[in-house]
N, C-alpha and C positions, 0 to 999 in steps of 0.2 A: 130443204131437208136433204141431208146427205145420207146415202145408204152405206153398207159395209164396203170397205176398201181392202182389196187384196194387195198385199205388198209383195213385190218380187223377192226372190231369195237374197239378192244383194242387200235390199233394204232391211230384211229381217236380221241378217248378220250384223248390220250396222246398229240396229236397235239393241240387240243383245249386248254388243260391245259397250254401248252407251250406258245401259243399265248396270253392267259390271263395274264400270268406272265410278258410277254414283254410289254403289254399295261398298266398294273397297274402303273408303274412309271410315264408314260405320264399323266395319269388321275390325279395322286397326284400332279404333278408339276403344271398342269393347275389349280387345285383347290386352291393350295397355292398361285399361282399368282393372282387368282381371289379374294381370301380372303384378300390378302395383298394390294389390290388396295386402295390407300390413298383417304381420303375424301377431296375434294378441291372445292373451290368456286373462280372462276376467272372472271374478267371483261375485256372486250375488246371494246373500249379502257378504261383504268383505270383512265386516266387523260383526262377530258373533257374541251374543250375550250368554255367559255361562248360566246353565239351568233353564234357559228359555229356547235358544236356537239350537236345534239338533240337526239341521241340514243346511247346506249351501250348494249352489249350483255353479259348477265350473264350466266356462264356455271357452272353447278353443276355436279360433278362426284364422284362416290363412295358412293352414298346414294340410299336407296330403292325408290320405286315409290311413297311412301307417303311423300316425302320431301316437306317442306314448305319453301317459300322464301319471304323475305320482306326487305325493306330498311328504314332507318331513315328519309329520305326525298325523294321527287320525287314520281314516279309511276312505279310499276312493272306489266307488262302484264302477262297473264296466261302462266304457264310452258308448254313446249312441249318437247317430247323426241326426241333427235337427234341421239342417239345411245343406245344400250341395257343398258348401265350403265351411260348414260349422259343425263342430262336435261338442257334445255336452256330457257331463258326468256329475254324479251327486257325491258330495263330500260330506262325510260324517266326522265331526270333530271328536277328539279324544276326551275321555272322562277323567279330567285332572283338575286340580285346584291351582296348578302352577300357571302363571300368566307368561306366555312367551309367544313371539311371532311364529307363524307356521308358514313354511316356504313350500309352494306348489310350483311345479315346472312341467312344461310340455316340450317334447322334441320330436323331430321327424328324422328317422335314420336315413331316409332316401335323400332329402334335401339338406340336412344338417341344420335347419332352422330351429330356433328354440324361443320360448317365451316363459316368463315367470310372473307370479303374483304372490303377494304376502298377505295372509289372513291374520286378523287379530282377534283373539278370544278375550272379551272384556268381562268384568265381574263387578256387581254392585256390592258395596261394603260400607259399613258405618265406621267412620274414623273417630275414635275417642281422643279428645283433646284435653290437656290439663295446662295449668299455669296461665290461664287467661284472666283478664280483668273481670272481677265479679260483676255480673249482670251486663257484661259488655256485648257488643254486636260482633258476631263472628262470621267470616266468609272464608271459603277455601277455593283457590284457583289451581286447576290442573290443566296445563296447556292453555287452550283458549276457553275451556269450560269453567264456569263460575258456579259454585255450590253454596247454598245458604240464601239469605243470612239466617242464623239461629242466635238465640240468646243464651249466654253462659249463665250458670247458676251462681248462687252466692259464694260457692267455694272455688270458682274459676274453672269449672269443668263444663264440657259441652260435647255433643255427639252430632257429627255432620255426615249424612248419607252422600256417598260419592260414587262415581263410576271409574273403576281402575282399568287402565289399558297397559299392555306390556311395554310400550315404547316410551312411557313417561314414568320416571322413578322419583320425581321431586314434585312437591306441592308448595304453594305459598299460602300461609295462614295470615289473614288480616283480622286483627282484633281492635275494636274501638270502645274505649271506656266512656261512660257518660260524661260529656263535656270535655273530652280529651281528643287529640288528633289520633288517627288510626296508627297502629303498630303492626309491622309485618315481620314474619320470620319464615324460614324454610323448614319443610317437614319431609323427611324421607318416607316414601310409600312402601308398603309391603309387596313390592314387585321385584322379582328376580329375573331381569331381562338377560337372556343368554343368546349367543350366536346360534345359527342353525345351518345345517349342511344336508345336502340331498344328492344321492347318486342315482342316475338313470342309465340303464344299459339298453342297447338296441336289440338285444336278443337274450334269451334265457339259456341257450345251449350252444355249444360249438364243438367241432371236431378237434381234439387235442393232438395236433400234429407238430406243434412248435412253430407254425407259420400263421395259421388262421387265428383270428382274435375277434373280440367284441368291443365295439366303440362304447365308451362310457362318458357321460356328461357329469360333471361335478358342479353343483351350485352351492354358494355359501353367502349368508347374510350375517350382519352384526346384530346386536341386541335391539337396534332401532329399526331393523328391517331394511337397511341399506346394504348394497353389495359389499362384501368383505374383500378388501384389497389383498390382505395377506393370504396366500394360497394355503389350503389345508394340507396336512401331511397324509401320506397314503401308505397303507400296509397291505400286503397281499400274501396269499398262501398258494404256492404252486403257479407262479406266472410272473410276467413283467408288465409294468405300466409306466409310460412316460407321458404325463399330461402337458398340455400347452394352453396358455391363456388365450381365449378368443373374445372375451368381453369382460367388463368389470364383474368380478365375482363368479365367473364362468370359466371352467377348464374342461378340455376335451382330450381324451387319449384313447389308445387302443390297448385293451387288456388281453395279452397273449398268454394263454395258459401253457405250462410246460407239457411236453409230449407225454402221452400216457397210452399204455397198451390195454387198459381196462377202464370201464366207466368210473367216473368220480365226480368231484365237485371242487371248484375254485372259488375263493372269496376275496373280494376287494373291499377295503374299508377306508373311508375318509374320516379324518379326525381334526377338529379345530383345536386351537390353543387352550381352550377352557374345558376340553374333554367331551364335547358333543361329537357324536359319530353317526355315520350312515354306511350301510353295507349293501352290496349286491352279490348274489350267488349265481354262479354260472355252472350249469350241468355240463359235464365233459363226456364226450363220446370217444371211444377208442380211435386213435389216429395214427398209431405207428405199430409196427411189428417188431418187437424187441429181440435182441440176441443176448443170451446170458453166458457168463463165463465165471468160473469159480476158481479161486486161487487160495493157497495157504501160505502163511509166513514160514512154516516149517513142514515139509512133506513127510517127516518122520517124527513120531512121538513115542514117548516112554509110556507104556500101558500100565501105569501104576494107580490109576484112579484119581490122580491129582494133577498131572501134567496137562498142559493145554497149548493151543495155538490160536492165532487170529485168522479167521476165514473172511475173505473179501469176495463179494459177489459184484461183478461189473455188469451193468445194464446199458446197452446202446442200441440205437436203431440201425436200419440198413445202411445209412450214410455214415455211421460211426459217431453220431452225436450222443452225448451223455443223456441219460434219462433218469433224473432224480424224482423222488416222490412216488415210486412204484410200490405196490403191495407185494413185495418179494417174500417168499418163504424159503426156509432152509431146513432140510430134514436129514437125520442120521439114524442108521439102524442100531448102532451101539454108541454109548457115550452120551454126553449132554451138550445141547446147542443152546446158547443164549439167544434172546430175540435180536433180530437184525436192527442195526441203527443206520438211518439214512445220513450220509455225510454231505449231501447236497451237491455232489459232483458226479452223480451217476454210479457211485460205489456204495456198497452197504457192508457194514462190518459186524461180525458176531464172534463170540468166543466159544471155542469147542474144547471140552474136557474129555480126555481119553478114558476108556473103561479099564478094568483090570483084565489082563490077559492079552497076549500078542495076537497077531494076525493082520488083516486088512480091513479098513473101514471106508465106506463110500458115502460121501455127502452129496445131496441132490438139492439144487436150487430150482424153485417152481415159481412161475408167474403166468397168470391167465393170459392167453393169447400168444404165448411164446413157448418154443420147445424147451424141455428141461435141460439143465446142464449139471454134470456130476464131476466129482473129484475123488480120487483114491488116496487114502492116507495109510502109510505103513506104521503099524503099531509094534514097537519092540518090547519084548519082555523086560521087566525091570531087573536091575542087578540084585543078586541075592543078599548083598550086604552093603549098606550105605552108612557113611559117617559124615555128619554135617556139623559145622560150627557156626554160631551166631555171628562171629566176627573173626577176622584173620590177623588182627594186630592188637597186642596188649602190652602194657608197661611191664618191664622186668623188675617188679617190686616184691615178688615173693608172696603176695597176699591176694592179688586179683584172681578171680575165678571165672572160668569159661564153661558154659553149658554146652555139652555135646549131645547130639541126637543120633541114636542108632536105630536102623530099620533092618530087619532080617526077613527074608522070604525063602520059601522052598523053591524047588526046581520048576514048579508050575506057576510061580508068581504070587502065590497066596502067602499071607503073613505067617511067620513062624509061630509055633505053639508057645503058650506061656511057659516061662521057666527056662527057655533056651539060654545057655550060658555063652557069653561072648568074651574073649580075652582081649586085653588092651595093653599097649606099651607106648612109651614116649621117650624121645631123646633129651628133652629139656622139660623141667617142671615135674609135677606129680599128677598121677592119674590112678584110679583103682585098677587092680590087676584084672578084674572081670566084672561083668554086669549081666543081669538076667532080664529077659524081655517080658513084656506084658502087652497083649494085643499086637505082638510082632515088633514092638518098639521098646527102647530103653533110653533113659536119660542119665548121664554121668557128668561129674564136675571135674575139670582139669584146673590145677592151681599153677600159676606161673612161677618161675624161678627167679633168682637174682642175676643170672647170666643172660646177657643179651644175645640174640641170634635167632635162628629159625628152628622151631620145635616141630618134629615130625611125629604125629600121633597115629597109631595103626591099630585097627580092630580086626580080629580073626575069628572065623566060625567055620568049622569043617575045612573045606577047600576054598572058601571065599575069604577075601580080605578087602579092606578099604582104608584109605589113608587121607589125612587132612593135615595141612601145615599151618602153623601159627607163628607169626613174627613177633618176637619179644623185643621191644624197643626200649632204649635206656630211659631213665626217668629224667626229672628236671636237673639242671646243672647244680651240683653241690660242691665240687672241687675245681679250683682253677689255679694252675701253677704257671708262674711267670719266670722266665730265665733270659738273661742277656748274654750274648757272645762276647761283648767287650765290657770291661769294667770301668773304662774311662774314655770320655769323648771330649773333644775340644769345641768350645763355642766359637763359631766363626763362619758358619754357613757351608762348610765343606765336609765336616766329619759327621758320622752317624753311627748308630748301634743297632744291630739286628736283635729282635726280640722274639723268643719262642714262647708259645702258650699251649697248655694242655688242659682240656675241659673234660671232666668226668662227672658221672652221677654219684649218688651216695654209695653205690656198690662197686665203684671203679670201672664202670662201663664207659668207654669213650663216647663223646657226643660230637657229631658233625652237623654243620649247617645251623649252628646257634649264633645269634647276634652277639657280638662282643663290643663293649664300650671301653675305650682307652682314654687315659688322661695322665698328666704328669704334674708333680707338685714339688716345690722347694727350689731355691737357687734360680729363680726365674725360669724353671723348666716348663711352666705352663705356657710360656710363649713359644715353645717348640711345637712340633707337629709329628703325627704318625702317618705312615703310608697306609694304603688300603690293605686290610687283613686278607691273607691268602690261606686257603685251607689245604693242608697236606694229607688229610685222611687220618683215620684212627684217632680222631679227637685232637689232632695237632694243627696248630695255626702258626703263621709267621708274619711278622711285620717289621718295619724299620722305623726307629725314632730319630728325628733330626732335632738337635738342640737349637736354641735360639742363636742368632748371629752374635749377640752380646750377652754376657752374664757375668756375675761377680765370682763364680766358682763355688764349688761345694758339692754336697751329696744331694741328688734328686731322687725322688721316688716315682717309679712308673706304676700306675694303677690300672687294673683290668677288672671288668665286671661282666658276668654272663648270667643273667637271671639273678638268683640270690647268691651265686658264688662270687667270691672276691679273691683277688690275688695281687701281689706287688713284688717289685724287684728294685734293688738299689743300683744307682748309676752315678759315678763321679763325673761332674762337669768341671772342666778346666777353663778358666777365664782367659780370654785373649784380648789384651788392651787394644782398643781401636787406634789405628795410626793413619797418618795422611801425609802427603807431599803436595805442597802448593807451589805453583809456578806463577810469578807475577811479572807484569810489565807496567812501568809507570814513569813518573817524573818527580825529581827532587830538587829542592833549592839548597844551594851551598853558598857560603860566604855572603849571605844576605841578598845576593843579586844573581848568582849563577844558577841556572836551571839546567839539570842534567837528566837525560834518560836513564832509567834504572832497569836492571834485571835482578830478580830475587828468587831464591829457592828456600822454602821453609818446610821443615818437618815438625809434626806435632803429634802428641799422644793425648788421649782423653780417658782418664781413669773412670772405670765403670762405677766405682763406689760413690762418686759424686754425680751420678746420673749423666755423665758425659757433658756436663756443662762447663767444667773447668778443664782447660787445655794448657799443657806446657809445650813450648815451642822453641826451636832454635833455627836461625836463618842466616843465610849468606847473601849479601846484597852488593852488587857492583854498579857504580854510577860513573859515567864517563861523559866528558863534554869539553868543548873548546871555549877559550876565553880571550878577550881582546880588551886591553886597557890603554889609556892615554894618560901620561903623567908628566912630571917635571922633576929634574934631578936636583941635587943639593946646590948645584951651581946655576940653577934656574934654566937648565936646558930642557926643552920639551923632548919627549920620546914616546914611542909606541911599543906596547908589550903584547905579544901574541903567544899563546901556549895552550896546553891541554891539561885537564885535571882528571885523575882516576881515583875514585874513592871506593875502597873495599870495606864493608861493614859486616861484622859478625855480631849477632844479637842473640840473647836468651831472655825469655820472658814467659808470661802467662796471660790468659784472657778468660773472661767469663761470658758464656753464651746465654742469651735469653730468647726462647722461641716467640715469634710474633704470630705466625699463622702455621698452617700445616707444612709449608715448604720454605718459609722465610724466617730467618733468625737474625738477631743483632748481637754484637759482642763489643766489649771494651777490655783493653788490656794495657800492660806496661812491661818494661824490661830494661835490661842493661845492654849498652852498645860498646864496641871497640872499633874505632875507625882507623884505617891506614890510608893516608892520602899521599898521592904522588903528583907533584906539579912539574911539568916541563915547559920552559918558556924561553923566548928570545926577546931582546929589546933592540930598538933601532940604533942605539949608541954603541952597542957591543953585539956583534953578530954571533958570538959563541952561545952554545946551548947551556942553559942552567937548569938545575934540578933540585927539588926539595922533597924529602920524605918526612912525613909527620905522623905521629901516633897520638890519637886522642881518645879519651874515654868519656862516656856520658850515659844518658838514659833516654827513653822514649815513652810516649803514650800514643795509643791508637784506638780508633773506632772503626767498625766495619759492619757490613751486611753480607749474609750468605743466603743463597737461593739454591735449593736442590735442583739439579739439572743432570739428567742421565745418571750414571753410576756415582758421580761426585757432586761437587758444589761449585757454583760461581761465587767469587769473593770480590767485593768492592771495599777497599780499605783507604782510610786517611790516617796519616802518621805524622807525629811531630817529635823531632829529635832535639836533645839538649846536650851539646858538646862544643868545645872551642879548641882551635889549633893553638899550639904553644906560642908564647910571645917571642921566642928566640928565632923563629923562622921569618922568611920574607913575607909569606902569606899568613895572615892572622885573621881571626874572626870565627864566627859560628859555622859549624858544618852539620849536616844531617838534620836540616830544618824541616819545614813542612813538605810533605810528599803525598802523592795520590797514586793508587795502582789498581789494576784490574787483573784478577788471576783465576785459576781453576785448581780446586783441591782434588787430588786423586786419592781414593782410599787404598791403603796397603793391607 
């Protein structure tokens, strides 16, 4: 048997160290288990039967003691702690016949953790069914639950008691007739399943300094109780809120109210796409000390009882930040002040109407928690006599009437007594010589005159006078005169005529700035054009008319229109026949075998009467070339002949042009020719120079193509001449045969 053993101090320390090492894993395991405790929100029961279940217990686990709990419908009683890490609350469902999921959520402001649970309110109901097989067997399936079977009556009707839940809106009806296979159909249930939204704030009040805020959680579910992916829309009164998604159907943000100098309330509302909403209200404590400033659009007013000005009150804090949404008041000792309107940028606007009588008026702006601010307005006594017109511009037609308003006041600013006579005069138009006041005012009519200009209307009473001016404008255009400086112009693209126009109304008043439409008719004048119309003032305008480049000649009419007014002038157009000069280079065959280069000048005219398709022409052509022949004399001696041939041809003819495309045309023509041929030659038997001059007459036919190029035309021509040299000469045969040339026609 062993008695007590005393351990030395070193042994005791070693034992304590060993016990600590053995206890450390247990402490770590317990801490890990406590930290890993999940955050849960449970409901018992989660499915409530309408009319039977009046309570449900909500259990929150894994959240600190600052947990907050709320539901989208119904009522939640205060939380109570049932265990060290468990909170419980009693939920009372709402009294409603509408079936919809109820969203409950719990959050911890300190940790940010949250949990949700969806409760379902169910209802027992009898479904009336029609259109069933008589005496058939009927069953109704809603989700996984099967109700029935019941027997249909002889008319095909039946009633099936079912349990409706908000998350199931369709049922399947199975009907089996005796001896027949079952038939199934879908049946919509009287369930209006809608999304739900819930807002939870970490606190119910905050200091409204523009910096501090309240964190708000937004939870949203769809009609089936699943998290709503589409974020709800948010509206707020007096603050800012920028939410962020932290989980499916969960958004968190800080609601920062606008600064306030007095207590108040801010509201944040979340709204789903189908109209369901949830709101939180935050009580606001004064957070800033505002500074007021009062300004007026006009520091001086007419004290006539009607004049007014806009008063602006600016509210800012000590750092200069704008403070909208403040309960600012504006007071005045005299006159009237309209209620202030918050413009949302720290300024508040009100309309002030001045009283009757001059002096000074002081406006004072008041706001709880801020020193008042004031503004002095100078009130001027009104004029003794005022004359006002409803408009300052009238037509000078002699019938239009203008209502003039007269106001007369005494030296103190009070309205003149009834029957006060006021004299009137005018420079244009008609006005009564005098008018009498009633309640200090009088109304007269002024009739416009026929003369355009500025009418000055003047009213006089004692030593006071007032004037008003009215501008009499001309009426619509009724007269239009057209005149040309030239009586005759030449069609050719270089000549023109200056045209003067005068526009007046029915009473002879000139009109400026009216649109004028110009046109020309007759003798192809419609192909001409007018320059831009220039205004000279006093109703006068000027332009210039350019006739067409080609015309047949005659009298053209220049037409002008301004509104309903019309005018015209006659102008003689002189025709200028189109002319042209063509330069050609080509090659021509003579004597059946001799090919000579040619140079040709041709002039032509195209009468406009035939549409410029028929052209008459005259040409001069020169062909020159060398020739070499080998022959045999009468005595049968061989010889060689060398020489030159110069042919000058004068032609006159006509051709007909046919357009092919916009720039390409073809023509065919014929004419008469006169050929003068000169031959100079030498033969080997006789070294002397011999010469022959021959004159021949004939005709020609030609075909060609023209292509517009630049100011003129490129011309490709093929020509065949019919002429023979006289038999009396040494050289005999046909000349001016087939030729081809390329040239350019220059317009003249």
